[in-house]
Every structure is written in C-alpha cells, then in structure tokens.
N, C-alpha and C positions, 0 to 999 in steps of 0.2 A: 692501261697496261695490266695484264694479269700478274698476280703475285707469284713469284717463282715457287716451284715445288721443292720443299726441303725434305731430304731423306734422312734416315737414321745414320747412314754412312757419312753424310755431310756433317752432322752434329758430332759424330765420333771423331772425325778428322779435326774439327775445330777444337774439341776437348783435348786431343793429343797435342795440338799446336799450343794451346794456352797453358797446359799443365805439364807437358813433358818436353817437347822439342824446342819450343820458342823459335822455330825455323819458319818464318813467314813464306819464304820462297817455296819451300817444300809443301807447305799447306796449300798455297794457291795453286800449285801444280796438281795436287790431288783433287782439290775442289773443281778445277777446270775440267779434269777428266770426268768427274762425277756429274757435273752440270752440263757438259757437252760443249762449252765454249767459254772463252775468257770473259765475254760480256755477261753471260749468265752467272758466272762465278762472282763477278764484281757486284752484281745485283743482289746476290745471296749473302755476301759477307755482312752487310749492315743488319740483316735480320738475325744472324747468328751472334754478332757482337752486341755488347751493351751500348746503349745509346745515351750518352751523358746529357744530350740536349732534351731528352724527354722530360715533361713537366713533373715536378715533385708531387707526391701525394699530400704532404704537409709542407706548405710554403715556408721558406726560411724566415720570413717576417711575420709568421703566424702569431697573433697577439696573445694566444693562449699559452705561449712558451717564452722562456728566456734562454737564449743560447749565446755562446761566445767561444772563440778559439782561445785555448789556454796552453801554458807550458808548465810542466810539473816534473819532479825528479824521476828519472829512469834508473836502470841498473848501472849504467856507465856514463850517463849524461842526461841532458834534458830531453823529455818526451813532449811532442806536440799532440794536441787532441782537441776534440770538439765536445764541449760540455753543454748539456741542455736539460731543462727541467720545467715543470709547470709554473706558470707565472703566478697563479693563485695559491701556491704551496702554503700550507699551514703546518708547521712542525717538520720534523725530519722524515725523509722518505727513503725507501730502499734504493739501492744503487745497482745499475746494470752496465757492464762493459760490453760494447759492441765491437767485434773484431772483423775487420774488412776482408774482402776477397784478395786475390793476388793482383789487384789493381791499385791497392792502397786506399787511403782515406779520400774517397771521391764524393761527388754530389749525391750519388745514390745511397751510400752508407750514411751520410749525414741525414738524409731523408729518413732512413730506417731508424736512426737514433731519435729523431723527432717523433716518429710514430710510437716508439716505445715510451718516450717521455710523456706523451699524452695519456698513457695508461696509468700515470701516477708514480713515475720513477725519475730519479736523477740518473742521467745517462751520460757516459763518457765513451766516445769513439776515439781511441788512441790511433796515432799514425805510427805504425810499427816500422815504417821506413825512416823515422826520425834520426836514427844513428847514421843514416846515409844522406842526410840533408832534407828528408821529407818527401812526400809524394809529388812527383812531377806531373804536369798537365797531360803529357803524352802517356797513354795507357800501355803501349808496347814497351816504352822505356821503363815504366814502372814495373811491369812484369819481369823484365830482365834483371831488376835490382834484387829480387827476392832470393836469388841464388847466393847472394852475398850475406844473407842473414843465416845465423845458425839457430837450430831449435832451442839450444840452451839460452842463447841471448834473448830470443823471443819470449821464452817462458819467464826469464828473469825480469824482463820489462813488464810482463803481465803481472808478476808477483808484486812489483813496486806499484803498479796501477791499482791492484786490490788494496794495498796498504794505504795509498793516497785517498781512496774513496772511503775506506773504513774510518778514517780520522777526519773526513771532511765535515764541516759544520752543517752541510745541507742534508746529510744522510743519517740513517738510523744505525749505521755500522754493518749492515748486512749487504753483501756484494755478490751478484751473480754475473754470468757472462753468456753472451750469445755470439756465436761465430758462424760465418758463412764461407763455404769452400775452403780456401787456405785458412781462413779464420776459424772454420769448424775444426780443422786439425789443431790449430793453436788453442782453441777452447778445450779440446780433449787433453792436450798437454798441460794447460794451465790447471786443470782439475788434478793432474798428477803432482804438479809443482807447488800448488798453494793449499795448505791445510785449512786456510781461513775462508776459502771460497765456499759460498753457501748454496750455489746452484749453477749448473752448467748446461747450456743448450748448444748442440752442434748440428748445423745443417750440412749434410753431405760432406762431412769432414773426415780426413784421414785419421785412423786409429793410432793410439800410442804404439811405437815400434817395439818396445821392450815389455814383454808380458809381466815381468816382475815389477814394473813400475805401476801397474794397475792396482796393486794392493795398497798403494799410497793414496788413492783417491778417497776423499772424505765427502765431497759434494754429491748429492743426487744428480743423476744425468737424464736429460731428455735428448734423444738422438733421432734426427730426421734424415731419411735416406730416400733417394729417387729410384724408382723401380728400374729405370733404364740406364743407371749409372754403374756399369759393370766394373769400371776401374776402382771406384771407391768401395763398392759393395763387396769386393773380393775379401775385404778384411772383417766383415761383420761377424761371421761365425766364430772366428778366433777371439774377437773382442768379447762377444757374448759369453763364450766359454770361460775366459779369464775373469770377467766380471762376476759370473756365477760362482766360480771357484773361490773368489775373494769375498763373496757375500755382499757385493755392492748393490746400491739402490739405483735402478735404471729403468727406463722405458724406451723401447725402440719402435719407431713407425717407419714402414716402407710404403711409399706412395706409388702404387702400381701405375705404369704408363707415363710417369713424370720423368723429366730429364734432369741431369745435373744442373744446378743453378735455377731450379724451378721457382724459387722465391723472387728472383730478380726480375721485376716488371719492366726493366729497361731493355731486356733481351727478348725480342718478340718471338723468336723461334723456340726458345727454351722455357719461357715463363708459362706456368700452369696455374691459372687462377684458382681452380678448385682445390688443388693440392696446397697452394700457397695460403689460401684463407683458412683451410683446415689446420695446417701446421701452425699458422700464426695464432689462432685461437688457443690451441694447445700450449703454445709457448707462453703467452701472456698469463693464462691460468696457472701454469706451472710456476712462473716467476712470482706471481702474487702469493701463491701458497707457500713457497719456500723462503721468501724474503720478508714477509710481513712480520 
C-alpha cells in the first residue's frame, strides 16, 4: 500500500487541533475533506501524530546511564520527574532541565533526556502535570489537562526545579533548560522567572507575552524555529525587538522548510532529520559552553 500524501493543509489542521481547539471531531472532519475519504484520513492520522511505540534512540536500560523516577519539592506540592546522568560520572556535572511538549512526560521526552545525559549532563525531565496527578497514558487526555495549568504555576514549578538542581550533590550548580513546543514556551517563561538560570534553549516555543518581562531575563538564549510554523513564528519579530532593546544575549535560528515539532522523531510527517540534527548539535554546544 502506498504511503498517503500529506499536504501542508493537513499538517496545519493537526497543529490547530493539538494546540488550539483540542476538538478531535472537527479535526477529523477537516482531515476527511482534505484527504478525500474517512479511510484516507484514518491512515494519515498516525503519520501526523507522535508514535509512542517507536523505538527509543537511547534505550531505557542503557548501561552508560543511571536513571530513575524521583519526587522533589515543587511550588505548591511534590513534583514528579525523570532524573538521568552518566554512569561513569566523575565529579559534579552541569544540569539540564528538559521540558516536555503538551503531551506531558512521555517516553519520547524521557528518551530526549537520556540523549542529553550522554553528552555529560545531569538531566531532569519534570512532569509539569504533577499538580494534576501526573501525565496519563492517553495523550489526548494529557493535552486536555494543560488548560488547567497557569503560566505562573508552571514558572514557579520551574524555579523550584532550578533550585533543586542547583543544590543537588550530582551537579556543579549551573542549570540550563531545553523545552519543546509547549515546553519551549515554558523555557522562555522560565528564563524570565529565574535569575539563576544559566542557559535556555527553546524549540518552536511561544514567546513571553509581556514585553516588559523580557528585561528580567538573565540567561543567554538559543531559539530554534521551524520555517513553516506560522503560528509560533508570528511572535519572533516582537521578541527580537524586545530582546535587542533590553540588551539580552540570544541567537535565533529558523530552519526553512521544517515543520513545527521537527525535532520529534516519533512524528513521521513532521520530523525533519536535517533540521533536527543541526539544531541538536547547536543545542549541545551551547549548553556545554554556558554550563561548564
């Protein structure tokens, strides 16, 4: 059977569904019209969505790493998270927070945390749905829970995560953050909220809403955007202007031809290997420079 042809309109419809409307019936109606039939639409959905069954790049039991689920203090209660670091660690290492997409702390984000840990970091991937009981297995249910979180609460939990890692016996006290999609926006907001943050990387993340908050940023920023991500990219110019006006240190890359979520290799239709590898190399080099 030939692989279905996926158009930009289909990708845009999926993006609207997962980030704006959360109305699956409306999305499937649009996709059916675009695909020509319900059967074609049903075949396309798995290519647009993330596939949690796809094999991890770094196995959970990789002997090069030590990883465990932990609980630590959040702003209003306990936070759950996945902590991972090199098994052959000697001395204290820089720390990196990995903030998940709007699907919560899922297998893909745990895999991303392990990838970063292999580069010589102590990595903590928090579950920002912890105040609501944690990330459920069903991704549609998880997406619906994010509307119950406030940006202030998310940033406060991020600040306590920074503090936890700063004092952790495994780390050198320097903490950076990498966020993807919803987590990219959370990473931008954490840079505003935490004067102790040493570096922030945002992948296709929403920009801080209040221009006056940008003056509070202390950490250098590395901002990755997808060329075909019109929704997120609409805020780039204003963000650049505010960062320039405040004299902040930042670098922006726009990966032409790439889709929103281009780094997520579990989403066949949106993953862009070339853009992902280029952005990843830049991210690791940036973190090593700023956190060593």
